[in-house]
N, CA, C and O atoms as a MOPAC input file, in Angstrom:
PM7 MOZYME 1SCF
protein

 N    -65.04700 1    99.04900 1   197.93300 1
 C    -64.45900 1   100.24800 1   198.00900 1
 C    -65.77000 1   101.47500 1   197.36200 1
 O    -66.52800 1   101.27600 1   196.41200 1
 N    -65.71400 1   102.32300 1   197.95700 1
 C    -66.48100 1   103.14600 1   197.41300 1
 C    -65.71500 1   104.81100 1   196.85500 1
 O    -64.85700 1   105.54800 1   197.34000 1
 N    -66.78700 1   104.86200 1   195.28800 1
 C    -65.49400 1   106.01600 1   195.14300 1
 C    -65.70600 1   107.30600 1   195.89900 1
 O    -66.62800 1   107.66000 1   196.63400 1
 N    -64.30300 1   108.07000 1   195.41500 1
 C    -64.35900 1   109.72700 1   196.51100 1
 C    -63.66100 1   110.25300 1   195.22700 1
 O    -62.91000 1   109.61100 1   194.49300 1
 N    -64.09000 1   111.65800 1   195.08900 1
 C    -64.04700 1   112.66500 1   193.89300 1
 C    -64.02800 1   113.59900 1   194.51200 1
 O    -64.86800 1   113.70200 1   195.40600 1
 N    -63.04900 1   114.68300 1   194.29200 1
 C    -63.12900 1   116.25100 1   195.15300 1
 C    -63.75100 1   117.14700 1   193.84600 1
 O    -63.40900 1   116.98800 1   192.67400 1
 N    -64.90600 1   118.28200 1   194.42000 1
 C    -65.49600 1   119.51100 1   194.11400 1
 C    -65.87800 1   120.10600 1   194.61300 1
 O    -66.13900 1   119.84200 1   195.78700 1
 N    -66.23700 1   121.59000 1   193.93700 1
 C    -66.86500 1   122.62000 1   194.24300 1
 C    -67.95400 1   122.61700 1   195.08500 1
 O    -68.04000 1   121.49200 1   195.57800 1
 N    -68.70800 1   123.24600 1   195.43000 1
 C    -70.14500 1   123.39000 1   195.88100 1
 C    -70.54700 1   124.64800 1   194.96900 1
 O    -69.99000 1   125.69600 1   195.29400 1
 N    -70.98400 1   124.67800 1   194.42700 1
 C    -72.17000 1   125.29300 1   193.42000 1
 C    -73.36600 1   125.67000 1   193.60500 1
 O    -74.11300 1   126.00800 1   192.68700 1
 N    -73.68100 1   125.65100 1   194.83800 1
 C    -75.26600 1   125.62700 1   195.50900 1
 C    -75.11700 1   125.11700 1   196.68500 1
 O    -74.49200 1   124.07600 1   196.88700 1
 N    -75.77200 1   125.91900 1   197.72200 1
 C    -76.03900 1   125.50400 1   199.17700 1
 C    -77.33200 1   125.92100 1   199.79400 1
 O    -77.56600 1   125.91600 1   201.00200 1
 N    -78.45300 1   126.42100 1   198.48500 1
 C    -79.47000 1   126.91900 1   198.75900 1
 C    -80.60600 1   125.97300 1   199.24000 1
 O    -81.77500 1   126.32300 1   199.40200 1
 N    -79.93500 1   124.30300 1   199.51700 1
 C    -81.15900 1   123.95700 1   200.22800 1
 C    -80.30900 1   123.14200 1   201.52400 1
 O    -79.10500 1   123.15500 1   201.78100 1
 N    -81.33300 1   122.50800 1   202.14700 1
 C    -81.50700 1   122.25200 1   203.44800 1
 C    -80.86900 1   120.50700 1   203.55300 1
 O    -81.63700 1   119.57200 1   203.32500 1
 N    -79.56300 1   120.29600 1   203.87900 1
 C    -79.07800 1   119.33300 1   204.06100 1
 C    -78.41000 1   118.69200 1   202.66900 1
 O    -77.91900 1   117.56400 1   202.63300 1
 N    -78.48700 1   119.77000 1   201.32300 1
 C    -78.10700 1   119.42800 1   200.16100 1
 C    -76.78800 1   120.50500 1   199.60400 1
 O    -76.43900 1   121.68200 1   199.69900 1
 N    -76.44900 1   119.49000 1   199.10800 1
 C    -74.98400 1   120.48900 1   197.98900 1
 C    -75.43300 1   120.01600 1   196.67100 1
 O    -76.05500 1   118.99300 1   196.38700 1
 N    -74.94200 1   121.07300 1   195.83600 1
 C    -75.00600 1   120.65900 1   194.47100 1
 C    -73.39800 1   121.23100 1   194.47600 1
 O    -72.90800 1   122.26000 1   194.94200 1
 N    -72.77300 1   120.00200 1   193.68800 1
 C    -71.17500 1   119.95400 1   194.28000 1
 C    -70.87900 1   119.68400 1   192.42500 1
 O    -71.69600 1   118.99200 1   191.81700 1
 N    -69.73800 1   120.26000 1   191.71500 1
 C    -69.49300 1   119.97800 1   190.14400 1
 C    -67.74800 1   119.68400 1   190.17400 1
 O    -66.79200 1   120.35600 1   190.56100 1
 N    -67.88300 1   118.43400 1   189.60600 1
 C    -67.05900 1   117.87200 1   190.06500 1
 C    -66.36600 1   117.90000 1   188.15600 1
 O    -67.09200 1   117.50600 1   187.24300 1
 N    -64.68500 1   118.50900 1   187.84900 1
 C    -64.30100 1   118.48100 1   186.91500 1
 C    -63.71900 1   117.17200 1   186.78900 1
 O    -63.64200 1   116.18900 1   187.52700 1
 N    -63.15000 1   117.59500 1   185.08200 1
 C    -62.42000 1   116.98000 1   184.75700 1
 C    -61.81300 1   116.87800 1   183.25300 1
 O    -62.62500 1   117.20300 1   182.38700 1
 N    -60.78600 1   116.56300 1   182.88100 1
 C    -59.84500 1   117.32700 1   181.90300 1
 C    -59.67900 1   115.74800 1   180.58300 1
 O    -59.36600 1   114.60400 1   180.90900 1
 N    -59.96000 1   116.16500 1   179.35500 1
 C    -59.54400 1   114.77000 1   178.41100 1
 C    -59.35800 1   115.18300 1   177.52600 1
 O    -60.23900 1   115.90600 1   177.06100 1
 N    -57.82000 1   114.93200 1   176.58200 1
 C    -57.75000 1   114.67100 1   175.43700 1
 C    -59.10100 1   114.46400 1   174.10300 1
 O    -60.04200 1   113.70400 1   174.33100 1
 N    -59.02300 1   115.11500 1   172.98100 1
 C    -59.63900 1   114.97500 1   172.45700 1
 C    -58.70200 1   113.86600 1   171.41600 1
 O    -57.49000 1   113.95400 1   171.21700 1
 N    -59.82500 1   112.61900 1   170.72100 1
 C    -59.37000 1   112.07200 1   170.26800 1
 C    -58.60400 1   112.07200 1   169.21100 1
 O    -57.47000 1   111.59400 1   169.24400 1
 N    -59.12700 1   112.60800 1   168.14600 1
 C    -58.12900 1   112.95900 1   166.92000 1
 C    -57.58400 1   114.28100 1   166.78700 1
 O    -56.84800 1   114.49600 1   165.82400 1
 N    -57.94300 1   115.60400 1   167.97000 1
 C    -57.20500 1   116.75500 1   167.73500 1
 C    -56.45800 1   117.06100 1   168.62200 1
 O    -55.56100 1   117.90500 1   168.62900 1
 N    -56.94900 1   116.10300 1   169.71800 1
 C    -55.68100 1   116.29400 1   171.12500 1
 C    -55.94000 1   117.44700 1   171.89600 1
 O    -55.27500 1   117.46500 1   172.93200 1
 N    -56.75900 1   118.51000 1   171.72000 1
 C    -57.41000 1   119.46100 1   171.90800 1
 C    -57.78700 1   118.26900 1   173.51200 1
 O    -58.11200 1   117.08500 1   173.60400 1
 N    -57.46500 1   119.60400 1   174.74700 1
 C    -57.71900 1   119.51900 1   176.20400 1
 C    -58.78900 1   120.04900 1   176.27000 1
 O    -59.06400 1   121.24500 1   176.18100 1
 N    -59.62300 1   118.92700 1   176.47400 1
 C    -61.52100 1   119.78500 1   176.95700 1
 C    -61.74800 1   119.52500 1   178.45700 1
 O    -61.58600 1   118.44100 1   179.01800 1
 N    -62.23200 1   120.92000 1   179.14200 1
 C    -63.26600 1   120.53000 1   180.07100 1
 C    -63.87800 1   120.25800 1   180.36200 1
 O    -64.58200 1   121.24000 1   180.59800 1
 N    -64.73600 1   118.77200 1   180.85400 1
 C    -65.66700 1   118.84700 1   181.14100 1
 C    -66.23000 1   118.50000 1   182.68800 1
 O    -65.31400 1   118.29200 1   183.48300 1
 N    -67.46100 1   118.41200 1   183.19200 1
 C    -67.94700 1   118.46800 1   184.75100 1
 C    -69.32600 1   117.49600 1   184.68800 1
 O    -70.23100 1   117.33400 1   183.86900 1
 N    -69.07200 1   117.08900 1   185.65700 1
 C    -70.66500 1   116.38500 1   186.24800 1
 C    -70.92300 1   117.23200 1   187.58200 1
 O    -70.06300 1   117.85100 1   188.21000 1
 N    -72.07500 1   117.14600 1   187.83800 1
 C    -72.69500 1   117.15700 1   188.70000 1
 C    -73.32300 1   116.32300 1   189.66600 1
 O    -74.18900 1   115.56300 1   189.23300 1
 N    -72.96000 1   116.29400 1   191.40400 1
 C    -73.73400 1   115.67100 1   192.26200 1
 C    -74.16000 1   116.05900 1   193.13400 1
 O    -73.50000 1   116.93300 1   193.69400 1
 N    -75.13600 1   115.75900 1   193.59400 1
 C    -76.03400 1   116.80600 1   194.73700 1
 C    -75.61400 1   115.43500 1   196.01700 1
 O    -75.55400 1   114.20700 1   195.96300 1
 N    -75.39300 1   116.48200 1   197.09500 1
 C    -74.11600 1   116.01100 1   197.39800 1
 C    -75.36900 1   115.61000 1   199.21200 1
 O    -76.47700 1   116.14500 1   199.18900 1
 N    -74.99200 1   114.70300 1   200.54400 1
 C    -76.12000 1   114.69000 1   201.60100 1
 C    -74.91400 1   115.48500 1   202.49900 1
 O    -73.72100 1   115.18900 1   202.57000 1
 N    -75.51400 1   116.40200 1   203.04200 1
 C    -74.61800 1   117.85900 1   204.35600 1
 C    -75.12300 1   118.01700 1   205.30500 1
 O    -75.45600 1   119.10700 1   205.77000 1
 N    -75.40300 1   116.11900 1   206.16000 1
 C    -75.99100 1   116.75800 1   207.43300 1
 C    -75.35900 1   117.40000 1   208.02500 1
 O    -74.41300 1   116.62500 1   207.88800 1
 N    -74.93600 1   118.19500 1   208.63800 1
 C    -74.92400 1   119.28800 1   209.59600 1
 C    -74.86900 1   120.88900 1   208.36900 1
 O    -74.63100 1   122.01900 1   208.79600 1
 N    -75.05800 1   120.67400 1   207.35000 1
 C    -75.17300 1   121.89000 1   206.09900 1
 C    -73.69400 1   123.00900 1   206.56200 1
 O    -73.76400 1   124.23500 1   206.48600 1
 N    -72.38500 1   122.21400 1   207.04800 1
 C    -71.15200 1   122.63200 1   207.27500 1
 C    -70.62600 1   123.55800 1   206.19500 1
 O    -70.06800 1   124.64300 1   206.35500 1
 N    -71.01500 1   122.69200 1   204.64900 1
 C    -69.99900 1   123.62200 1   203.28600 1
 C    -70.82100 1   124.68300 1   203.02700 1
 O    -71.99200 1   124.65900 1   203.40500 1
 N    -70.54500 1   125.24000 1   202.66900 1
 C    -71.12800 1   126.66800 1   201.70200 1
 C    -70.74100 1   126.65900 1   200.21800 1
 O    -70.12200 1   125.72100 1   199.71800 1
 N    -71.05400 1   127.52700 1   199.67100 1
 C    -70.60300 1   127.90600 1   198.64900 1
 C    -69.35500 1   128.43500 1   198.42400 1
 O    -68.68400 1   129.36300 1   198.87600 1
 N    -69.19400 1   127.21400 1   197.24700 1
 C    -66.97200 1   128.14000 1   197.07000 1
 C    -66.22200 1   127.26600 1   197.25300 1
 O    -65.22300 1   127.15900 1   196.54100 1
 N    -66.54300 1   126.22200 1   198.45500 1
 C    -66.54400 1   125.17300 1   199.35500 1
 C    -65.38400 1   123.75000 1   198.27100 1
 O    -66.00800 1   123.12000 1   197.41700 1
 N    -63.95700 1   123.45100 1   198.43100 1
 C    -63.44500 1   122.42700 1   197.58100 1
 C    -64.13400 1   121.29300 1   198.65100 1
 O    -64.48000 1   121.62100 1   199.78600 1
 N    -64.24600 1   120.23200 1   198.24400 1
 C    -65.15800 1   119.53400 1   199.54400 1
 C    -64.88000 1   118.17900 1   198.64800 1
 O    -64.61800 1   118.28500 1   197.45000 1
 N    -64.96600 1   116.68000 1   199.41600 1
 C    -64.76700 1   115.74700 1   199.21000 1
 C    -65.55900 1   114.92800 1   199.23900 1
 O    -66.41900 1   115.32800 1   200.02300 1
 N    -65.89000 1   113.76300 1   198.77200 1
 C    -67.60600 1   113.59600 1   198.71600 1
 C    -67.05900 1   111.73500 1   198.05000 1
 O    -66.16600 1   111.24400 1   197.36000 1
 N    -68.08000 1   111.36100 1   198.69300 1
 C    -68.15900 1   109.94300 1   198.92000 1
 C    -69.19100 1   108.77200 1   198.10000 1
 O    -70.24600 1   108.36700 1   198.58800 1
 N    -68.82200 1   108.47900 1   197.20400 1
 C    -70.62500 1   107.45300 1   196.78000 1
 C    -71.42800 1   106.96800 1   197.84300 1
 O    -70.86900 1   106.22200 1   198.64800 1
 N    -73.13900 1   107.35600 1   198.08100 1
 C    -73.49000 1   106.47900 1   199.10400 1
 C    -74.65900 1   105.37400 1   198.66600 1
 O    -74.59000 1   104.94300 1   197.51500 1
 N    -75.18600 1   105.13900 1   199.09300 1
 C    -76.82700 1   103.99800 1   198.74100 1
 C    -77.84000 1   105.30900 1   198.38500 1
 O    -77.70200 1   106.34300 1   199.03800 1
 N    -79.00700 1   105.20400 1   197.16800 1
 C    -79.32900 1   106.35000 1   197.23400 1
 C    -80.16800 1   107.33300 1   198.56800 1
 O    -80.73800 1   106.97800 1   199.60000 1
 N    -79.94400 1   108.51100 1   198.03300 1
 C    -80.25000 1   109.24700 1   199.68900 1
 C    -82.17800 1   109.90600 1   199.49300 1
 O    -83.10400 1   110.28700 1   200.20900 1
 N    -81.87200 1   109.68800 1   198.08500 1
 C    -83.37000 1   110.94900 1   197.15800 1
 C    -83.16300 1   110.73500 1   195.92200 1
 O    -82.17100 1   110.20900 1   195.41700 1
 N    -84.16100 1   111.16500 1   195.37600 1
 C    -84.33200 1   110.61600 1   193.47000 1
 C    -83.12900 1   111.16000 1   193.19800 1
 O    -82.66500 1   110.67200 1   192.16800 1
 N    -82.11000 1   112.34600 1   193.92600 1
 C    -80.94400 1   112.83800 1   192.70800 1
 C    -79.90400 1   112.77200 1   193.71400 1
 O    -78.80600 1   113.28400 1   193.49000 1
 N    -80.18100 1   112.13800 1   194.88900 1
 C    -79.30900 1   111.81700 1   195.85700 1
 C    -78.50000 1   110.66700 1   196.48400 1
 O    -78.91500 1   109.91300 1   197.36400 1
 N    -76.89300 1   110.63300 1   195.71600 1
 C    -75.94000 1   109.41800 1   195.62100 1
 C    -74.49500 1   109.17000 1   196.25700 1
 O    -73.82200 1   108.14200 1   196.32300 1
 N    -74.18400 1   110.85000 1   196.82900 1
 C    -73.00500 1   111.24400 1   197.72200 1
 C    -73.95000 1   111.53600 1   198.75000 1
 O    -75.14800 1   111.73200 1   198.95600 1
 N    -72.12600 1   111.42900 1   199.64000 1
 C    -72.49000 1   111.92100 1   200.96900 1
 C    -71.22200 1   112.87700 1   200.67200 1
 O    -70.63600 1   113.03500 1   199.60100 1
 N    -70.94400 1   113.52700 1   202.05000 1
 C    -70.24900 1   114.44800 1   202.22400 1
 C    -68.75900 1   114.21000 1   203.15000 1
 O    -69.03200 1   113.56800 1   204.16400 1
 N    -67.77700 1   114.43800 1   203.09500 1
 C    -66.36600 1   112.92900 1   203.89100 1
 C    -65.95600 1   114.53400 1   204.34700 1
 O    -65.78800 1   114.82100 1   205.53200 1
 N    -65.84100 1   115.38300 1   203.41300 1
 C    -64.88800 1   116.85200 1   204.33900 1
 C    -64.37700 1   118.02700 1   203.66500 1
 O    -64.00200 1   117.98900 1   202.49300 1
 N    -64.34700 1   119.35200 1   204.57100 1
 C    -64.32800 1   119.82800 1   203.21700 1
 C    -62.57300 1   120.39700 1   203.53800 1
 O    -61.88500 1   120.71100 1   204.50900 1
 N    -62.48300 1   120.32300 1   202.58200 1
 C    -60.63700 1   120.56100 1   201.58300 1
 C    -60.64400 1   121.74300 1   201.95500 1
 O    -59.84400 1   121.86900 1   202.88300 1
 N    -61.22700 1   122.83900 1   201.66000 1
 C    -60.48400 1   124.20300 1   201.65500 1
 C    -61.52800 1   125.58600 1   201.72800 1
 O    -60.79900 1   125.74400 1   200.74800 1
 N    -61.82200 1   125.94300 1   201.77600 1
 C    -62.63300 1   127.17200 1   201.90500 1
 C    -62.14700 1   128.71600 1   200.97300 1
 O    -61.23300 1   129.39000 1   201.44800 1
 N    -62.60500 1   129.02000 1   200.09200 1
 C    -62.59400 1   130.20400 1   199.35800 1
 C    -61.60000 1   131.19600 1   200.43300 1
 O    -61.54000 1   131.01300 1   201.64900 1
 N    -61.05600 1   131.97900 1   199.88000 1
 C    -59.77500 1   132.71700 1   200.45500 1
 C    -60.59000 1   134.31700 1   200.22300 1
 O    -60.19800 1   134.98100 1   199.26400 1
 N    -61.61500 1   134.85000 1   201.03600 1
 C    -62.23600 1   135.85100 1   200.82000 1
 C    -61.43600 1   136.73900 1   200.87000 1
 O    -60.73300 1   136.51000 1   201.85500 1
 N    -60.89500 1   138.26200 1   200.04500 1
 C    -60.18600 1   139.50500 1   200.62100 1
 C    -60.93500 1   140.81500 1   201.27000 1
 O    -61.63800 1   141.64300 1   200.69000 1
 N    -60.56200 1   140.74400 1   202.66500 1
 C    -61.60900 1   141.81100 1   203.12800 1
 C    -61.81500 1   142.91200 1   202.88900 1
 O    -61.28300 1   143.34500 1   203.91100 1
 N    -62.22600 1   143.98700 1   202.27200 1
 C    -62.73200 1   145.18300 1   201.74800 1
 C    -62.71000 1   146.35100 1   202.62000 1
 O    -63.68300 1   146.66900 1   203.30200 1
 N    -61.50600 1   147.05200 1   202.60300 1
 C    -61.00000 1   147.46400 1   203.29700 1
 C    -61.64900 1   148.87500 1   202.74500 1
 O    -61.25700 1   149.28300 1   201.65200 1
 N    -63.24300 1   150.09600 1   203.93400 1
 C    -63.93100 1   150.97900 1   202.77900 1
 C    -62.14800 1   152.19300 1   203.37700 1
 O    -61.44000 1   152.08000 1   204.37800 1
 N    -62.04900 1   153.36600 1   201.99000 1
 C    -61.20100 1   153.75000 1   201.58500 1
 C    -61.85100 1   155.29900 1   201.75900 1
 O    -62.25200 1   155.72400 1   200.67600 1
 N    -61.99900 1   156.01900 1   202.62100 1
 C    -62.14700 1   157.17500 1   203.10500 1
 C    -61.47000 1   158.58400 1   201.97100 1
 O    -60.40300 1   159.19500 1   202.02800 1
 N    -63.04300 1   158.73400 1   200.68400 1
 C    -62.25000 1   159.54800 1   200.08800 1
 C    -62.75600 1   160.64500 1   200.30300 1
 O    -63.90800 1   160.76100 1   200.72300 1
 N    -61.87300 1   161.76700 1   200.01600 1
 C    -62.88300 1   163.34700 1   199.91700 1
 C    -64.00600 1   163.61700 1   199.70800 1
 O    -63.64700 1   164.03400 1   198.60700 1
 N    -65.54700 1   163.86900 1   199.69500 1
 C    -66.34100 1   164.18200 1   199.41800 1
 C    -66.84400 1   166.02000 1   198.74600 1
 O    -67.51000 1   166.66800 1   199.55300 1
 N    -66.50500 1   166.76200 1   197.31500 1
 C    -66.62800 1   167.43900 1   197.19900 1
 C    -68.03400 1   168.16900 1   197.19900 1
 O    -68.74500 1   168.21600 1   196.19500 1
 N    -68.47600 1   168.91300 1   198.80100 1
 C    -68.97200 1   169.64900 1   199.13800 1
 C    -70.66000 1   170.66500 1   197.76000 1
 O    -71.86900 1   170.71200 1   197.52900 1
 N    -69.18300 1   171.24000 1   197.34000 1
 C    -69.95500 1   172.07500 1   195.88700 1
 C    -68.89200 1   172.24300 1   194.52600 1
 O    -67.67200 1   172.38000 1   194.62300 1
 N    -69.54000 1   172.20600 1   193.46000 1
 C    -68.64400 1   171.98500 1   191.88300 1
 C    -67.49400 1   172.85700 1   192.16100 1
 O    -67.59900 1   173.75300 1   192.99900 1
 N    -66.33700 1   172.64300 1   191.47300 1
 C    -65.34800 1   173.54900 1   191.32100 1
 C    -65.80600 1   174.54900 1   190.08700 1
 O    -66.40300 1   174.33500 1   189.03200 1
 N    -65.17800 1   175.90800 1   190.78100 1
 C    -65.55000 1   176.73800 1   190.06100 1
 C    -65.10500 1   177.25300 1   188.37500 1
 O    -64.10800 1   177.97500 1   188.36200 1
 N    -65.54200 1   177.04900 1   187.40300 1
 C    -65.75000 1   177.44300 1   186.18200 1
 C    -64.82800 1   178.96300 1   185.59500 1
 O    -64.92900 1   180.14900 1   185.90700 1
 N    -63.92400 1   178.21200 1   184.60800 1
 C    -62.49700 1   179.79800 1   184.10500 1
 C    -63.92100 1   180.56100 1   183.72300 1
 O    -64.21500 1   181.32000 1   184.64600 1
 N    -64.70400 1   180.58900 1   182.86100 1
 C    -65.74300 1   181.79800 1   182.41100 1
 C    -66.50600 1   182.60400 1   183.71800 1
 O    -66.82500 1   183.74600 1   184.04700 1
 N    -66.54100 1   181.82700 1   184.00100 1
 C    -67.57600 1   182.77000 1   185.22000 1
 C    -67.04500 1   183.44100 1   186.44900 1
 O    -67.80900 1   184.04600 1   187.20100 1

């Protein structure tokens, strides 16, 4: 069985390679505070299918390069991008008259 993790794509600038951050939470042994930790994995993406911000599932693999040890299994969720609607606002052609002039 190979390890499978879920993380967020934080860089898609390389060809066929993605930088994925896997976050995890743990309790501090003495103080009990919840701490957030992250692991950075370089992932092989053959089709360049994933993009920045995607939540992806990755699987452990043989070493593919100096840093790549994971392959992309599937894209779990794409980020929700709200379409920006341009609002027509009136533009004042000349400044408003002042009271003293």
